[in-house]
C-alpha positions in Angstrom: -20.6 140.1 25.0 -21.2 143.6 23.6 -18.3 145.3 21.9 -19.8 148.7 23.0 -18.3 150.4 26.0 -20.5 150.0 29.1 -22.0 153.1 30.8 -23.5 152.9 34.3 -26.4 155.2 35.1 -27.3 155.5 38.8 -30.7 156.5 39.8 -32.0 154.9 36.6 -35.4 154.3 38.0 -35.8 158.1 38.6 -37.0 160.9 36.5 -33.7 162.1 35.0 -31.9 158.8 35.1 -34.8 157.0 33.4 -34.9 159.4 30.5 -31.1 159.3 30.1 -31.2 155.5 29.8 -33.9 155.8 27.1 -31.8 158.3 25.1 -28.6 156.4 25.5 -30.2 153.2 24.2 -31.6 155.1 21.3 -28.2 156.6 20.5 -26.7 153.1 20.3 -23.2 154.1 21.3 -23.2 152.5 24.7 -24.1 149.2 26.4 -26.2 150.7 29.2 -26.2 149.3 32.7 -29.0 150.8 34.8 -28.5 151.0 38.5 -31.7 150.8 40.6 -32.4 150.1 44.2 -35.9 148.6 44.3 -37.8 146.6 41.7 -41.0 148.5 42.5 -39.5 151.7 41.1 -38.2 150.3 37.9 -41.3 149.8 35.9 -40.1 152.2 33.2 -36.8 150.3 32.9 -38.4 146.9 32.6 -40.0 147.7 29.2 -36.6 148.8 27.8 -34.8 145.4 28.1 -31.8 147.1 29.6 -29.3 145.5 32.0 -30.3 146.3 35.5 -27.9 146.3 38.4 -29.9 146.1 41.7 -27.7 148.1 44.0 -27.8 149.8 47.4 -25.3 152.7 47.2 -24.7 152.3 50.9 -23.4 148.7 50.4 -19.8 149.0 49.0 -19.7 145.4 47.8 -22.8 145.9 45.7 -21.4 149.1 44.3 -18.1 147.5 43.3 -20.0 144.8 41.5 -22.1 147.4 39.6 -19.0 149.3 38.3 -17.1 146.2 37.1 -16.2 146.6 33.5 -17.6 150.1 33.2 -16.1 152.8 31.0 -18.3 155.7 32.2 -20.6 156.5 35.1 -23.4 159.1 35.2 -24.4 159.6 38.8 -28.0 160.7 38.9 -29.0 159.0 42.2 -29.6 160.9 45.4 -31.4 160.1 48.7 -35.1 160.4 48.8 -36.0 158.5 52.0 -35.9 161.1 54.8 -34.4 158.6 57.1 -31.3 158.1 54.9 -31.4 160.9 52.4 -28.0 162.5 53.4 -26.3 159.2 53.8 -27.4 158.0 50.3 -26.5 161.3 48.7 -23.1 161.8 50.4 -21.9 158.4 51.5 -23.4 156.7 48.5 -21.5 159.1 46.3 -18.3 158.3 48.2 -18.8 154.5 47.8 -19.5 155.0 44.1 -16.5 157.2 43.4 -14.1 154.9 45.4 -15.4 151.9 43.4 -15.1 153.8 40.1 -11.5 154.8 41.0 -10.6 151.3 41.9 -12.1 150.0 38.6 -10.3 152.7 36.6 -13.5 154.1 35.2 -12.5 156.7 32.5 -15.4 159.1 32.8 -17.6 160.3 35.6 -20.5 162.8 35.2 -22.0 163.9 38.5 -25.4 165.4 38.6 -25.8 168.3 41.0 -28.1 171.3 41.3 -27.9 175.1 41.1 -29.4 175.0 44.6 -25.9 174.5 46.0 -25.7 178.3 45.6 -28.7 178.8 47.9 -32.2 179.9 46.9 -31.2 183.6 46.3 -27.6 183.8 45.1 -26.0 187.1 43.9 -26.9 188.1 40.3 -23.3 187.6 39.1 -23.0 183.9 40.3 -20.8 181.7 38.3 -19.7 178.1 38.5 -16.7 179.3 40.4 -18.7 181.1 43.1 -18.6 179.4 46.5 -21.4 177.0 47.5 -23.7 178.4 50.2 -25.6 176.2 52.7 -29.3 176.9 53.0 -32.3 175.5 54.9 -32.7 172.7 52.4 -31.2 169.4 53.4 -31.2 168.2 49.8 -29.1 171.1 48.6 -26.8 170.9 51.6 -26.2 167.2 50.9 -25.4 168.0 47.3 -22.7 170.5 48.4 -21.1 167.7 50.4 -21.5 165.3 47.5 -19.7 167.7 45.2 -16.8 167.9 47.7 -16.6 164.1 47.7 -16.5 164.0 43.9 -13.7 166.6 43.7 -11.7 164.9 46.4 -11.9 161.4 45.0 -12.3 162.0 41.2 -10.9 165.5 40.2 -11.5 164.7 36.6 -15.2 164.2 37.0 -17.7 166.6 35.3 -20.2 168.2 37.6 -23.5 169.4 36.0 -25.5 171.8 38.2 -28.9 171.3 36.8 -31.7 173.9 36.9 -35.2 173.0 37.8 -35.9 170.1 35.5 -39.5 170.0 34.1 -41.3 167.8 31.6 -43.0 164.4 31.5 -42.7 162.6 34.8 -41.2 165.6 36.7 -42.8 165.5 40.1 -41.6 168.9 41.6 -41.8 171.1 38.5 -44.7 169.6 36.5 -46.8 167.0 38.3 -47.1 168.8 41.6 -47.5 172.4 40.2 -50.3 171.1 37.9 -52.1 169.6 40.8 -51.8 172.7 43.0 -52.8 175.0 40.2 -55.8 172.8 39.3 -56.9 172.8 43.0 -56.6 176.6 43.3 -53.8 176.1 45.8 -50.9 177.7 44.1 -49.7 181.3 43.7 -46.7 182.9 41.9 -44.8 185.7 43.6 -44.7 189.3 42.3 -46.8 188.3 39.2 -44.3 185.5 38.5 -41.8 188.0 37.0 -38.7 186.4 38.5 -36.4 183.9 36.9 -37.4 180.3 37.0 -34.1 178.8 35.8 -36.0 175.8 34.3 -34.5 173.2 32.0 -36.5 170.7 30.0 -35.7 167.1 30.6 -34.4 166.3 27.1 -32.1 169.4 27.3 -30.7 168.1 30.6 -30.1 164.8 29.0 -28.4 166.5 26.0 -26.0 168.3 28.4 -25.0 164.9 29.8 -24.5 163.4 26.4 -22.3 166.4 25.4 -20.3 166.0 28.6 -19.5 162.4 27.8 -18.4 163.4 24.3 -16.3 166.4 25.2 -12.7 165.8 26.5 -12.5 169.4 27.8 -15.4 168.7 30.1 -13.1 166.7 32.4 -12.7 168.3 35.8 -15.2 171.1 35.0 -18.4 172.3 36.5 -21.3 173.7 34.4 -24.7 175.3 35.0 -27.4 173.7 32.8 -30.6 175.6 32.2 -32.8 176.6 29.3 -32.9 180.1 27.9 -34.2 182.5 30.6 -37.9 182.4 31.4 -40.1 183.6 34.2 -42.3 181.7 36.6 -45.3 183.4 34.9 -44.3 181.9 31.5 -44.0 178.4 33.0 -46.9 178.2 35.4 -49.0 180.5 33.2 -48.9 177.7 30.6 -49.9 175.2 33.2 -52.8 177.4 34.3 -53.9 177.8 30.6 -54.0 174.0 30.1 -56.2 173.7 33.2 -58.4 176.6 32.4 -57.5 178.3 35.7 -56.3 181.7 36.6 -52.8 182.0 37.9 -52.9 184.0 41.1 -50.1 186.3 42.3 -49.1 187.6 45.7 -46.6 190.3 46.6 -43.5 188.8 48.2 -43.4 191.4 51.0 -47.1 191.0 51.8 -46.8 187.2 51.6 -44.0 187.2 54.2 -46.3 189.1 56.6 -48.9 186.4 56.5 -46.6 183.4 57.1 -46.0 184.0 60.8 -49.6 184.7 61.9 -50.9 181.7 60.0 -48.7 179.4 62.1 -50.3 180.6 65.4 -53.5 178.8 64.4 -52.1 175.4 65.5 -50.0 174.6 68.6 -47.7 172.4 66.5 -47.1 175.3 64.1 -46.4 177.6 67.0 -43.7 175.2 68.2 -42.2 175.2 64.7 -42.2 179.0 64.8 -40.3 179.0 68.1 -37.8 176.5 66.8 -37.3 178.3 63.5 -37.3 181.8 64.8 -35.0 181.2 67.8 -33.2 177.9 68.1 -32.6 176.9 64.5 -30.8 180.1 63.5 -28.7 179.7 66.6 -27.6 176.2 65.5 -27.5 176.6 61.8 -26.4 180.1 60.9 -23.3 182.2 61.5 -25.0 185.1 63.5 -25.2 183.1 66.7 -21.7 181.7 66.2 -20.2 185.1 65.8 -22.1 186.7 68.6 -21.6 184.1 71.3 -19.0 181.4 70.5 -17.9 179.9 67.2 -17.1 176.6 68.9 -20.4 176.4 70.6 -22.3 177.4 67.5 -20.5 174.9 65.4 -21.3 172.2 68.0 -25.0 173.0 68.1 -25.0 172.9 64.3 -23.5 169.5 64.3 -26.0 168.4 66.9 -28.9 169.7 64.8 -27.6 167.8 61.7 -27.5 164.5 63.8 -31.2 164.7 64.6 -33.3 162.4 62.4 -34.6 164.2 59.3 -38.1 163.2 60.2 -37.8 165.0 63.5 -36.3 168.1 61.9 -39.2 168.2 59.4 -41.7 168.1 62.3 -40.0 171.0 64.0 -39.3 173.3 61.1 -41.1 171.8 58.1 -39.6 171.0 54.8 -38.4 174.3 53.3 -39.3 173.2 49.7 -42.8 172.0 50.7 -42.2 168.3 50.1 -43.9 167.5 53.5 -46.3 170.0 55.0 -47.7 173.0 53.0 -48.2 176.3 54.8 -51.7 177.8 54.5 -53.4 181.1 55.4 -56.4 183.2 54.7 -56.0 186.5 52.9 -58.0 189.6 53.7 -60.5 189.0 50.9 -61.2 185.5 52.3 -59.8 183.6 49.3 -58.1 180.5 50.4 -54.4 180.6 49.4 -51.6 178.1 49.9 -48.5 180.0 50.9 -45.3 178.8 49.3 -43.1 177.2 52.0 -40.2 179.3 53.0 -37.8 177.7 50.5 -40.2 178.1 47.6 -41.0 181.7 48.5 -37.4 182.6 48.4 -37.0 180.6 45.1 -40.0 182.3 43.5 -38.7 185.7 44.5 -35.1 185.1 43.3 -33.9 187.4 40.6 -30.7 185.5 39.6 -30.5 184.0 36.1 -28.0 181.2 35.9 -25.9 181.6 32.8 -25.2 178.8 30.3 -22.3 180.7 28.8 -19.6 178.2 30.0 -21.6 175.2 28.9 -22.1 176.8 25.5 -18.4 177.7 25.2 -16.9 174.4 26.4 -19.6 171.8 25.6 -21.4 173.4 22.7 -24.5 173.2 24.7 -27.7 175.0 23.8 -31.3 173.9 24.4 -32.0 171.3 21.7 -35.7 171.6 22.4 -37.2 175.0 22.3 -39.5 176.1 25.1 -42.5 176.1 22.8 -41.8 172.5 21.8 -40.9 171.5 25.3 -44.2 172.8 26.7 -46.1 171.1 23.9 -44.5 167.8 24.7 -45.3 168.3 28.4 -48.9 169.2 27.6 -49.4 166.0 25.5 -47.9 163.9 28.3 -50.0 165.6 30.9 -53.1 164.8 28.8 -52.0 161.1 28.6 -51.3 161.0 32.3 -54.8 162.6 32.9 -53.3 165.5 34.8 -55.2 167.9 32.5 -58.2 167.5 30.3 -57.9 166.7 26.6 -58.2 169.5 24.0 
């Protein structure tokens, strides 16, 4: 038996969890137990020779077995299957934290997102600012998961990660490269607004510092790199691909979204739902104007609808399902960012690392120049871009 303390990493077959497992093994301080759900998603783990705990977070018995003998837990897992995304993210977190409490686990680091403050928070947002529900089910589930963490394990450290890019990042590297390469991507307002990106190895460094810092217990931190714009990030991607990065004005772009939906009956139905019924059920205007009790009831009813049905009615706000498309006046085809990404690309808020710097000693250990170079080399290897 290893004399090293055991650390459990959930979501170890995923992007962040997988890289964290690699770094923890290289550090040599921990015996690493990697939690994964399906063997098919654990190819990267198999080559590491790490202990794997095959676990369904929604099955308490399996979760209790996974945390047995564990000194620390880093909870990276979240729901990705639309049919059970919220349950995995919220109820799975509850099962994990209850098992960790029963097993007297000493440290818990919970991975969350800056998205709990909505796509366009006020410019002075801090870790103590209230969370704000948005149109994104993932972010809303993360808000609930944070509440579960604080209720069950008040000493847990919560890391609200920025948009994590780098090798293997599907939303912020792989997908943007594909869209830019196909000429189907645009930045908003010349890409001048804050991207709040964080390189994968810097995100892992923040986790490592949280585990090593006693003062991190019970605290919440924003984790991002130094401020950079969407133009800096996606401009680099466009350069690698030899493409021009197009820009659209946010006000002009909004005027094109609605007419484009009239081209298909299904899209027209989505407009009716999103423009009339969904705000009534999900936002406070209807509740205040008509009946708080009725509005709250409709909101609960909406949340009980299967996610797949909600996506069909209003689409996925972050574009994970159906991209919006339109033709501009000059006849150039352009893919409109979905409503969520449009709001994100137009956001002006820079999430500050000040608290993480002060308490954890965090600072990006990999510079943006080096991070982009590592990402470029990986993208060449993965054949996402041509070789130089």
